[in-house]
N, C-alpha and C positions, 0 to 999 in steps of 0.2 A: 123373337126379333122385334115384332111390332110393339110389344109391351115395353121393350128397352128404348125404342125410339120415342114412344109416348112419354116415358119417364124423363128422358133427356129434354124433351120439349117443355114439360111441366117445370123442370128445374130452371130452364132459361127464363120462362115467364115469371116464375116466383122471384127470381133474383132482380127482376126489373121493378118489382113492387116496393113501396116505401117500407122501411123496417118498423114493425109494430112496437119494438122495444123502445123506440124513441118517443112514443106517445105518453105524455105525462098523465093523461087521464087513465090509461091502462095501468100505469105504475101505481096510481092511487087505488084503483079498483083491486089490484092484486094484493093489497094489504088489509082489506076489510074482512068482516065476519059475515056469516050467513050464506045466502044464495044469490050473489049479485048477478045482474045481467051484464055480460061482458060482450061488447061489440066484436063481431067476428066469430063468436062461438055460439053454437047451439048446445047449451050445457044442461044435462039432466043431473040434478043433485040428489044422489042416493045418500050422500053423507055431506051435510053442509059444512062450510068452513067454521072453525072456532076462532078464538083469539090467536093470531099468528105467533105470538110469543110463547104460546103453549104447544105449538106444533112440534112434531119430532124434528130433530136436527138433520135436515136433508142437505147434503153437500154435493150430491150428484144427481143427474137424470140418466136413466137407462131406457133406451128405446127398444121395444120388443115388437115382433110381428108373429102372428099365430095363424096356423092353418085352419081356417074356418070359412064357411060361406057367409054371404051377407046376412046380417042379423045375429051373428055369433058374438059380437062385442056386447050387445045388449044382454044376451043370455049369460055371458061370462061375468059381466058387471053385476047382474042381479045375484048370481051365485056367490060372487065375491063379497057383496054387501051383507049376505047372510052369514058368511064365515070369513071375516076380514083377513085372518092370518093364514088362510089356505094358500096353496101355490097359485100365484097370480100377481096382480098389480093393483095400484091405487086408482089408476085412470085407464079407461078403455075408450078407443076411438072406432066408431062404426064406419062402414064404407060410405055412408051418406054424409060423413063429417060430424055426426052427433057425438058429443063427448060425454061420457058417463063418469062422474066422480063417485067412485064406489065405496071408498074406505075413509073413515075419519083420519085426518092428517097426523094424528098422534099415534096411529097404529102402524105396524110394519108387516105387510104381506110377505109371503115366501116367494122370492124370485131371484134369478141368478144362481150360479153354481159355485160361488166362492172366489170369483175373479182368478180363475186358474190358468188364464193365458199369459204366458211369459216368453213369447217368441218374437215380439215386435213385428208381427205380420201386417198389422194395420196401423198401429200407433206404437209409440214408445211405452212399453208396459211397466217401466220402472216405477211409475207412480200409481199403477192400478193393481199390480199383482197382489192378490189377497187383501187388497185395501178398498177397492170399489165394490162394496158388497151390499146386500139387501138392507142392512141396518143403517146405512148412511146414504142410500140411493132411492129416490122415488121412481117408480116404474110406470111407463106408459105403454100400453099394448094396442097395436094396430091390427085389426082383424080383417080377414077377407081374401087372403092369398090362397084360395082353393079353387080348383084342384091343382093349379100350377104354382108351386111355392116361389118360383122366380118372378111371378107377377108383382109389379110394384104397387104402392098405395094408390088409391084413387085421387083424382084432382080435389075432391071435397076433403079428403083426409089431409092432403098436403096443405090446403088452405087453413084448415083447423089447426094443424100443427104449428103453422107460422105464428098464430096468435097464442096458442097454448104454451109453447116453449118460452115465449116472452113473458107470459104470466107467471109461469113456474120460476123462472130465473129472478123475476122481480120480487115475488113473494118470499122466496127462501134465500135470496142473495147468492144464487149459484153462478159461479163464473162460467164464461162461455166454453172454456176448454174442459169443463166438467160435464158436458153433454156427451154421452157415450152410446154407441150401438152395443147391443148384447154381444154380438160376435167379436167386438173389439176387446172385450174383457174376459169372455168365457168361450171355451170350445163349444161349437154348435154344429148343427146340421151342415154337412159339407156341400149340399146342393145349392145353397144360396147364402148371402151374407146378411144375417138378420139385423135389421135396423140401420144398416150402414149408410144407405142413401139418405134416410131421414136425419140421422145424426150429422152427416156431412152438410146437408142443407142448413140445419140449425146453426152450425158454426159459420157457414158462409153468410147467412143472413145477419148474424151478430157482427161480423166484420164490416 
C-alpha cells in the first residue's frame, strides 16, 4: 500500500515538471554520435552511439521491469554487452537512476514474446498484435523490484526515465503512442503490470 501511495506521489510531482522533450538542446544531443553528456542522465556507455542514420530502424519503445535487487541492472547490462543478442534489452536503468547503454544501436537483443496480447485489456491491440516485436522495438529494463514485484520504480529511475524517453523519441523519431509497457503487448506475470506505470507516465509527459 505504501509503495502505491509513493508511486502516485511521484507521478504527481513528475507531471508538474517541464517536459524535457521541448528542450532543443536535448533534441540536438539526441542525434549526435559517440558518448555525449546528456543533462539529466548519468549514462554509462558500454556501447557508444554511432551515426544515427546507420542505427537499426526502431519504431517503438518497450518498457520492461525485472525482479532483481539493487545493482542488478549493472550486472545485466554488463552481461548484455558481452552477448548483445541474448535475452535482454539495449538499455538498463539502475535503482539509483544510472542508465547503462549496453548494446550497439544497430543490433537487436532478444526481448518480448511476439506481441501475443490481443485482448485490448490495457490498450487497443489492433496495431500491436504480432507487430510490436523485438525487431522494431528498442527495450528499456528497469531493475530493482525485489522481493516484491509490485514495488514501483525508484524516484531516481522515474527522473532518469523522463529524460531518457525524450532522448529515445528524438533520436529515432518514435511517436508518443509508440511507447509501450511490456504487459500491454505480451502476456506477462499476473502479479503486476510490467512497465505499465512508466509507459503511462511517458505518454502523459509527452502530452
